[in-house]
C-alpha positions as CSV (number, residue, x, y, z in Angstrom):
1,M,-123.9,-25.3,324.5
2,G,-121.5,-22.8,326.2
3,A,-117.7,-22.7,326.1
4,D,-117.5,-23.9,329.6
5,E,-119.6,-27.0,328.8
6,L,-117.3,-27.8,326.0
7,V,-114.1,-27.4,327.9
8,G,-115.5,-29.5,330.8
9,A,-116.5,-32.3,328.4
10,L,-113.0,-32.0,326.7
11,Q,-111.4,-32.4,330.2
12,Q,-113.1,-35.8,330.7
13,L,-111.3,-37.3,327.6
14,E,-108.2,-39.2,327.7
15,E,-105.2,-37.1,327.1
16,K,-104.2,-38.4,323.8
17,H,-107.6,-37.6,322.4
18,R,-107.9,-34.2,324.2
19,I,-104.6,-33.0,322.9
20,I,-105.1,-33.9,319.3
21,L,-108.6,-32.3,319.4
22,H,-107.2,-29.3,320.8
23,L,-104.5,-29.0,318.3
24,K,-106.9,-29.6,315.3
25,Y,-109.9,-27.5,316.5
26,F,-108.5,-24.8,318.6
27,E,-105.0,-24.3,317.3
28,G,-105.9,-25.2,313.5
29,Y,-103.1,-27.6,312.9
30,S,-103.5,-30.2,310.0
31,A,-103.3,-34.0,310.8
32,Q,-99.9,-34.0,309.1
33,E,-98.7,-31.2,311.2
34,I,-100.0,-32.8,314.5
35,G,-98.4,-36.1,313.4
36,A,-95.0,-34.4,313.1
37,M,-95.4,-32.7,316.4
38,L,-96.3,-35.7,318.4
39,D,-94.1,-38.0,316.3
40,M,-96.9,-40.3,315.2
41,P,-98.2,-41.4,311.8
42,E,-100.9,-39.3,310.1
43,N,-103.3,-42.1,310.1
44,T,-103.0,-42.4,313.8
45,V,-103.8,-38.8,314.2
46,Y,-107.0,-39.4,312.1
47,T,-107.9,-42.4,314.2
48,H,-107.5,-40.4,317.5
49,L,-109.5,-37.6,316.0
50,A,-112.3,-39.9,315.1
51,R,-112.3,-41.6,318.5
52,G,-112.1,-38.3,320.4
53,R,-114.9,-36.8,318.4
54,K,-117.0,-39.8,319.2
55,K,-116.3,-39.9,323.1
56,L,-116.7,-36.2,323.2
57,K,-120.1,-36.6,321.8
58,E,-120.9,-39.4,324.3
59,V,-119.9,-37.0,327.1
60,L,-121.9,-34.1,325.8
61,T,-125.2,-36.2,325.2
62,R,-124.8,-37.7,328.7
63,G,-124.6,-34.3,330.4
């Protein structure tokens, strides 16, 4: 899988998942830091991460 394929798959996700995945995996922020930045509970960040990873996997296996 190339970087272009990953970026294309990320663009297909809902914004709330895409932003959190980007902050976590590309920028290196912790769930606590992301929660503070986006004014949401840390557990909500973990939920969005899990759902975002699941949807990303679905997009990548479809394509």
